[in-house]
C-alpha positions as CSV (number, residue, x, y, z in Angstrom):
1,M,0.0,0.0,0.0
2,P,1.6,3.3,-1.1
3,T,1.7,5.9,1.7
4,D,0.8,9.6,1.1
5,P,3.0,11.8,3.3
6,D,0.1,14.3,3.6
7,T,-2.3,11.8,5.3
8,S,-2.1,10.9,8.9
9,P,-1.3,7.3,9.9
10,L,-4.9,6.9,11.2
11,D,-6.3,7.9,7.8
12,Q,-4.0,5.3,6.3
13,I,-5.2,2.7,8.8
14,M,-8.9,3.5,8.0
15,T,-8.1,3.2,4.2
16,L,-6.4,-0.2,4.8
17,A,-9.3,-1.4,6.8
18,R,-11.7,-0.6,4.0
19,E,-9.4,-2.3,1.5
20,I,-9.3,-5.4,3.7
21,V,-13.1,-5.5,3.8
22,D,-13.3,-5.2,0.0
23,D,-10.6,-7.8,-0.7
24,C,-11.5,-10.3,2.0
25,P,-15.2,-10.2,3.1
26,S,-14.5,-12.9,5.6
27,C,-12.1,-10.6,7.3
28,A,-14.7,-7.8,7.6
29,G,-15.2,-8.3,11.4
30,K,-11.5,-7.8,12.2
31,A,-11.1,-4.9,9.8
32,S,-14.1,-3.1,11.3
33,Q,-12.6,-3.6,14.8
34,I,-9.3,-2.0,13.5
35,A,-11.3,0.9,12.1
36,M,-13.2,1.2,15.4
37,W,-9.9,1.4,17.3
38,A,-8.6,4.0,14.9
39,R,-11.7,6.2,15.4
40,E,-11.3,5.9,19.2
41,I,-7.7,7.0,19.0
42,R,-8.7,9.9,16.7
43,E,-11.4,11.0,19.1
44,R,-9.1,11.0,22.2
45,R,-6.7,13.9,21.5
46,P,-5.3,15.8,24.4
47,S,-7.0,19.2,25.0
48,R,-5.2,22.5,25.0
49,E,-5.3,22.5,28.8
50,E,-3.8,19.0,29.0
51,L,-0.9,20.1,26.6
52,E,-0.4,23.3,28.7
53,A,-0.2,21.2,31.9
54,L,2.3,18.9,30.2
55,V,4.5,21.8,29.1
56,D,4.3,23.4,32.5
57,A,5.1,20.2,34.3
58,T,8.0,19.4,32.0
59,C,9.5,22.8,31.7
60,K,8.8,24.0,35.3
61,G,8.9,27.7,34.3
62,S,12.2,27.5,32.5
63,V,10.6,28.5,29.2
64,P,9.7,32.1,28.5
65,D,6.0,32.7,27.8
66,D,6.4,33.3,24.1
67,Q,8.3,30.1,23.7
68,R,5.8,28.3,25.9
69,K,3.0,29.4,23.6
70,L,4.9,28.3,20.5
71,L,5.7,24.9,22.1
72,I,2.0,24.4,23.0
73,E,0.9,25.4,19.5
74,G,3.5,23.1,18.0
75,L,2.3,20.2,20.1
76,R,-1.3,20.9,19.1
77,A,-0.3,20.8,15.4
78,L,1.6,17.6,16.0
79,V,-1.4,16.0,17.7
80,R,-3.7,17.1,14.9
81,F,-1.5,15.6,12.2
82,A,-0.9,12.5,14.2
83,E,-4.6,11.7,14.2
């Protein structure tokens, strides 16, 4: 299966699950379970508050506010793409 660098791994998993169902109808139950797990992972992304708490706990005030804000925004972008 060729991978598109602009799609997230979860999107690729969902596509693969659909292909499995199409290619192997007897595997549909397992493929739908994989798709369900991928949807659950996608739905459970850390909130902004959770990311802020992570940065604050990790950096313990050693990062200036402007860098803290950039770090949090970068983490949010990473989490969105990783979905």
